[in-house]
C-alpha positions in Angstrom: 92.7 97.6 124.0 93.2 94.3 122.4 92.6 91.3 124.6 95.8 89.4 125.0 94.2 86.4 126.3 93.2 85.6 122.7 96.6 84.4 121.9 97.8 81.2 122.8 100.6 81.3 125.6 99.6 84.8 126.2 96.7 84.3 128.8 98.4 85.6 131.7 99.9 88.8 129.9 99.4 92.5 130.8 100.4 95.5 129.0 102.6 97.8 130.7 102.9 100.6 128.0 101.7 101.4 124.6 103.6 103.0 122.1 102.1 104.3 118.8 104.7 103.8 116.2 102.9 105.3 113.1 99.5 105.8 111.7 98.9 103.8 108.3 99.3 105.4 104.9 95.9 107.2 104.3 94.6 107.1 107.6 93.4 103.2 107.5 94.8 102.3 110.9 97.6 102.4 113.2 100.8 100.3 114.1 101.4 100.2 118.1 103.8 98.5 120.2 102.5 96.7 123.2 105.0 96.2 126.1 104.1 93.3 128.3 104.7 91.0 131.3 104.0 87.9 132.2 104.4 87.0 128.3 106.6 84.7 126.3 108.2 87.9 124.9 108.6 91.5 126.3 106.5 93.3 123.2 104.4 92.8 120.4 103.3 94.5 117.3 99.8 95.1 116.7 98.7 96.2 113.2 95.1 97.4 113.4 93.4 98.3 110.1 89.9 99.9 110.0 88.4 99.6 106.7 86.0 102.5 106.3 87.1 104.8 103.3 88.9 107.9 104.6 88.0 111.2 103.5 91.5 112.6 102.5 94.1 111.0 100.4 97.8 112.2 101.2 98.4 112.7 97.5 94.9 113.6 96.1 94.0 110.0 94.8 90.8 109.4 97.2 88.9 107.4 94.6 87.0 104.1 94.8 89.6 102.4 93.0 92.1 103.4 95.3 90.1 102.4 98.4 89.7 99.1 96.9 93.1 98.8 96.2 94.2 99.7 99.7 91.4 97.0 101.1 92.8 94.4 98.8 96.3 95.0 100.1 95.5 94.7 103.8 93.7 91.0 102.8 96.8 90.1 101.2 98.9 90.9 103.9 96.7 89.1 106.5 96.9 86.1 104.0 100.5 86.3 103.8 101.1 86.4 107.4 98.4 84.0 108.4 99.6 81.2 105.2 103.0 81.8 104.4 105.2 83.9 107.0 105.7 81.5 109.6 107.5 79.1 107.4 109.9 81.6 106.0 113.6 80.5 105.9 116.0 82.1 108.6 118.0 83.7 105.7 115.3 86.2 105.2 113.5 86.5 108.6 110.0 88.4 108.7 107.7 88.7 111.8 106.1 85.7 113.0 102.4 85.9 113.0 101.0 85.5 116.5 97.4 86.1 115.8 95.0 87.4 113.2 91.5 88.6 113.8 89.0 89.6 110.9 86.0 91.4 111.8 83.3 93.5 109.7 85.3 96.9 109.4 88.4 95.8 111.1 91.6 93.7 110.6 93.9 92.8 113.4 97.4 91.4 113.3 99.4 90.5 116.3 103.3 90.2 115.2 106.5 89.4 116.6 108.3 92.7 117.3 111.6 92.4 115.3 113.3 94.7 117.9 113.4 91.7 120.4 114.5 89.3 117.6 117.9 90.9 116.7 116.5 93.5 114.5 115.9 96.9 116.7 117.0 99.4 114.0 115.4 101.1 111.4 117.4 103.4 109.0 116.8 106.3 106.9 120.2 106.3 105.4 122.6 103.3 104.8 126.2 102.6 103.9 127.0 100.4 100.7 127.5 97.3 102.9 124.1 98.0 104.5 122.6 98.4 101.4 124.0 95.1 100.4 122.5 93.3 103.6 118.9 94.3 102.2 119.8 93.1 98.7 120.9 89.6 100.3 117.6 89.6 102.1 115.9 89.9 98.7 118.0 87.3 97.0 117.2 84.7 99.6 113.6 85.7 99.3 113.3 85.5 95.8 114.8 81.9 95.6 112.9 80.8 98.4 109.6 81.4 96.7 110.7 80.8 93.1 108.0 79.4 90.8 105.6 80.0 94.1 101.9 80.4 93.1 100.5 83.6 94.8 97.5 82.0 96.4 95.5 84.6 98.5 98.6 87.2 97.4 98.7 89.6 94.4 98.3 87.8 90.9 101.0 90.6 90.0 103.2 91.7 92.9 104.1 95.6 93.7 102.1 98.5 94.6 102.5 100.3 91.0 102.0 97.3 88.8 99.6 98.3 86.0 96.2 96.4 86.2 95.6 98.4 89.4 96.8 101.9 88.3 94.8 103.0 85.3 94.1 106.4 87.0 97.6 107.1 87.2 98.2 105.7 83.5 95.5 108.1 82.3 97.2 111.0 84.1 100.4 110.4 82.5 101.6 112.6 79.8 104.9 110.9 78.6 103.2 109.4 75.5 106.0 107.3 74.6 106.2 105.7 78.1 102.4 105.5 77.9 102.3 103.7 74.7 104.6 101.5 75.7 103.2 100.7 79.3 101.4 97.4 78.6 104.4 95.9 76.6 106.7 96.8 79.7 104.4 95.2 82.1 103.6 92.2 79.9 107.5 91.7 79.5 108.1 91.6 83.3 105.2 89.2 83.8 106.4 86.9 81.1 109.5 86.0 82.4 110.6 82.1 82.6 111.6 82.5 86.2 108.9 84.0 88.4 108.9 84.4 92.3 107.0 86.3 94.9 108.2 89.9 95.2 107.9 91.6 98.3 106.3 94.6 96.6 107.3 97.6 98.6 110.9 97.0 99.2 111.9 100.2 100.2 114.5 100.9 103.2 111.9 101.9 105.4 110.6 98.3 105.4 113.7 96.8 106.5 114.8 96.4 110.2 118.5 95.8 110.8 120.7 94.2 113.6 122.9 96.2 115.9 125.9 95.6 113.5 124.2 96.4 110.3 125.0 93.0 108.9 121.9 91.5 108.7 118.0 92.4 108.0 114.5 91.4 108.4 111.6 92.6 106.5 108.0 94.0 107.3 104.9 95.3 105.5 103.7 92.7 103.1 100.6 94.4 101.5 101.9 94.1 98.1 103.5 90.8 97.9 102.8 89.0 94.7 104.2 87.1 91.8 106.7 89.0 89.6 110.3 89.3 88.5 113.0 89.8 91.2 114.2 93.0 89.6 110.9 95.0 90.6 112.1 94.7 94.1 115.5 95.7 93.6 114.8 98.8 91.4 112.4 100.0 94.3 115.1 99.2 96.9 117.6 101.3 95.1 115.4 103.8 94.5 114.5 104.2 98.3 118.3 104.6 99.4 120.7 105.2 96.6 120.9 108.9 95.5 120.4 109.5 92.0 123.6 111.0 91.3 125.3 107.6 93.0 122.7 105.2 91.1 125.0 104.9 87.8 128.2 104.5 89.8 127.0 101.9 92.1 124.5 100.0 89.9 127.1 97.2 88.7 128.4 96.6 92.2 125.0 96.3 93.5 123.8 94.1 90.6 126.8 91.8 91.1 126.1 91.7 94.7 122.5 90.7 94.3 123.1 87.9 91.8 125.9 86.4 93.8 123.7 85.9 96.7 121.1 84.4 94.2 124.0 82.0 93.4 124.8 81.5 97.4 120.8 80.8 97.9 120.6 78.1 95.2 123.9 76.5 96.1 126.7 74.9 94.0 124.5 72.1 92.6 122.2 74.7 91.1 124.7 77.0 89.4 123.4 76.5 86.1 119.8 78.0 87.2 121.4 80.9 88.9 123.1 81.8 85.8 120.0 81.2 83.8 118.3 83.8 86.5 120.8 86.4 86.0 121.1 86.0 82.2 117.1 86.5 82.1 116.7 89.1 85.1 119.9 91.4 84.7 118.7 92.8 81.3 115.2 93.5 82.8 116.8 95.9 85.3 115.9 98.9 82.7 112.4 97.3 82.1 111.8 97.3 85.8 112.9 100.8 86.1 110.8 101.9 83.0 107.9 100.2 84.9 108.0 102.0 88.1 108.8 105.2 86.2 105.8 105.0 84.5 103.9 104.9 87.6 105.6 108.0 89.6 105.2 109.9 86.3 101.5 109.7 86.6 101.2 109.6 90.1 103.4 112.6 91.4 104.7 114.3 88.1 107.3 116.6 90.2 108.5 113.7 92.4 112.3 113.8 93.0 112.5 110.1 91.8 112.0 111.3 88.4 115.4 112.3 87.4 118.1 111.7 84.7 119.1 108.4 86.0 115.4 107.0 85.7 114.8 108.8 82.5 117.9 107.3 80.9 116.3 103.6 81.7 113.0 104.6 80.3 114.8 105.8 77.0 116.9 102.5 77.0 113.7 100.5 77.8 111.9 102.1 74.9 114.6 101.2 72.7 115.1 97.6 73.9 111.2 97.1 73.4 
């Protein structure tokens, strides 16, 4: 059991209950909630990461490269919480980092429990307004970290970026997409406006307020430099049914870029318009980039559909 006395202000705290929230992907540890008394808060979240290589991967990608990528991702997350998270704006809340410990074969993060900070709900499906709340978070996050250098983070953010996925690229049987993979990647890397992307901005990594109007985000293993569209398409892929994506695409993108303007303020309207002019056309390129990964990783995945194939074809024409 974790020794709470190591955390400033928690010297007299005691644990009244422990809830295992989930095991980490691939068997790398677990996420638990500790209920406390005689503490500054009623509960905290412990993310305990064990580093020995698991024997089995959920989708069969149990390679040394896969293992190293996962180790790197946890180190990145530790760096994020230790060096960046506690200075994030109120407009895009994340858990405060209370304590970090790094041992030979284990990483421990003690984080603020977002349920005690006004974000108690995790949703498996959302209304259009709730989806827009997540896009608002992303817009403010992207503006807050505009042109931030990813020191200690991924040089290229997202879990599917090409440099770390040569095995999936090799397995890809869509030859035109395979041939264009490097150009797609370079197009996203070479935008004038770069920011920090969350890197895994799926619905499951957002926690909602009771009224669904505000969100906070968790799970920063793949945060790094990139074009904001990469987060936007991943989020949309996670919560908008494929048959609804085309219908809602303009409305969702309009909302995101309107929030970009709000985040920058009236004095920087020209910058907001420049960002939109550069990023909006890259929506299809970002989809094609993600599509390349999914088709190589899991060719029968439900995220391969008519909508995403359409973006692949559009991206190939544009490039």
